[in-house]
C-alpha positions in Angstrom: -21.3 15.8 45.0 -23.7 15.4 42.1 -26.1 12.5 41.9 -24.8 9.3 40.2 -27.4 9.4 37.4 -26.4 13.0 36.6 -22.7 12.1 36.4 -23.6 9.0 34.3 -25.5 11.2 31.9 -22.7 13.7 31.7 -20.1 10.9 31.0 -22.4 9.4 28.4 -22.8 12.8 26.6 -19.0 13.4 26.8 -18.3 9.9 25.3 -20.8 10.6 22.5 -19.2 14.0 21.7 -15.7 12.5 21.8 -16.8 9.8 19.3 -18.2 12.4 17.0 -15.0 14.5 17.2 -12.9 11.4 16.5 -15.0 10.5 13.5 -14.8 14.0 12.1 -11.0 14.0 12.6 -10.8 10.8 10.6 -12.8 12.3 7.9 -10.6 15.4 7.8 -7.5 13.2 7.4 -9.2 11.2 4.6 -10.2 14.4 2.8 -6.7 15.9 3.2 -5.2 12.8 1.6 -7.7 13.1 -1.2 -6.7 16.8 -1.7 -3.0 15.9 -1.8 -3.7 13.3 -4.5 -5.8 15.8 -6.5 -3.2 18.5 -6.3 -0.6 16.0 -7.5 -2.8 15.0 -10.4 -3.4 18.6 -11.3 0.4 19.3 -11.2 0.9 16.4 -13.6 -1.3 18.2 -16.1 0.5 21.5 -15.6 -2.2 23.2 -13.6 -1.9 25.1 -10.4 -3.9 23.2 -7.7 -5.5 26.2 -6.0 -6.0 29.7 -7.1 -6.5 31.2 -3.6 -3.3 29.6 -2.2 -5.1 27.5 0.4 -3.5 24.3 -0.8 -2.2 21.8 1.6 1.6 21.3 1.8 2.8 18.2 -0.1 5.9 16.4 0.9 9.0 17.6 -1.0 9.8 14.2 -2.2 6.4 13.6 -3.6 6.4 17.1 -5.3 9.8 16.4 -6.8 8.6 13.0 -8.2 5.5 14.6 -9.7 7.4 17.5 -11.2 10.3 15.3 -12.5 8.1 13.3 -14.8 7.4 16.5 -16.8 11.1 17.1 -17.3 12.5 16.0 -20.7 15.2 13.8 -19.2 12.5 11.3 -18.2 11.8 10.6 -21.8 13.1 7.1 -22.5 13.8 8.1 -26.1 16.2 10.8 -25.0 17.9 8.3 -22.6 18.5 5.9 -25.4 19.6 8.4 -28.1 23.0 7.7 -29.4 23.4 4.4 -27.6 23.4 0.8 -28.8 20.3 -1.3 -28.4 19.2 -1.4 -24.7 17.1 -3.8 -22.8 13.9 -2.6 -21.1 15.6 -3.2 -17.8 18.7 -1.2 -18.6 16.6 1.6 -20.0 14.4 1.6 -16.8 17.5 1.7 -14.6 18.9 4.7 -16.6 15.6 6.6 -16.2 15.5 5.8 -12.5 19.1 7.0 -12.1 18.4 10.3 -13.9 15.3 10.8 -11.7 17.0 9.7 -8.5 14.4 7.1 -7.8 15.7 4.3 -5.6 16.1 1.0 -7.4 15.6 -0.9 -4.2 11.8 -0.4 -4.2 10.3 -3.1 -6.4 7.0 -1.3 -6.8 8.7 1.9 -8.0 10.8 -0.2 -10.4 7.7 -1.9 -11.8 5.8 1.4 -12.2 8.8 3.1 -14.0 9.2 0.0 -16.2 5.5 0.2 -17.1 5.8 3.9 -18.0 8.9 3.2 -20.1 7.3 0.3 -21.9 4.2 2.5 -22.6 6.4 5.3 -24.0 8.4 2.9 -26.1 5.2 1.3 -27.4 3.8 4.7 -28.5 7.1 5.6 -30.2 7.0 2.9 -32.9 8.0 5.4 -35.6 11.2 6.3 -33.9 12.2 3.3 -31.8 12.6 -0.2 -33.0 12.1 -3.3 -31.0 15.0 -5.8 -31.6 14.7 -9.4 -30.4 17.9 -11.5 -30.4 18.3 -14.8 -28.6 15.1 -14.3 -26.7 16.1 -10.9 -25.3 14.1 -7.8 -26.3 16.1 -4.6 -26.9 15.2 -1.2 -28.1 17.1 0.9 -30.6 16.6 4.4 -32.1 15.9 4.1 -35.7 
């Protein structure tokens, strides 16, 4: 059997290497998450994330949500075309229904509503804000 001090030194070295490996694995996970976010941002702007094909796989649901916002049906102006005045809430629910985003998630609802309001605010020439009895509605016109 080896001397106790030799065994202690080997255990200490093993523990040190194990800590380094653990730290590097955490860094790899962090960098992979960063890559996924960058790939999604690049897809939003219509660019291919990686030319060499070494991109990391993105969950199908995430990829679908990222791609779906580029589709014309997500445009709140198209959702409201030909309809009577709609409240922001109703318009948001329509967009979420078209995009198959679950309405049970409050964060998703808030983000979609923020996007819808931003789009409506930029479309002042084509969409009118109508306020009646304290309720704000939107109408094409």
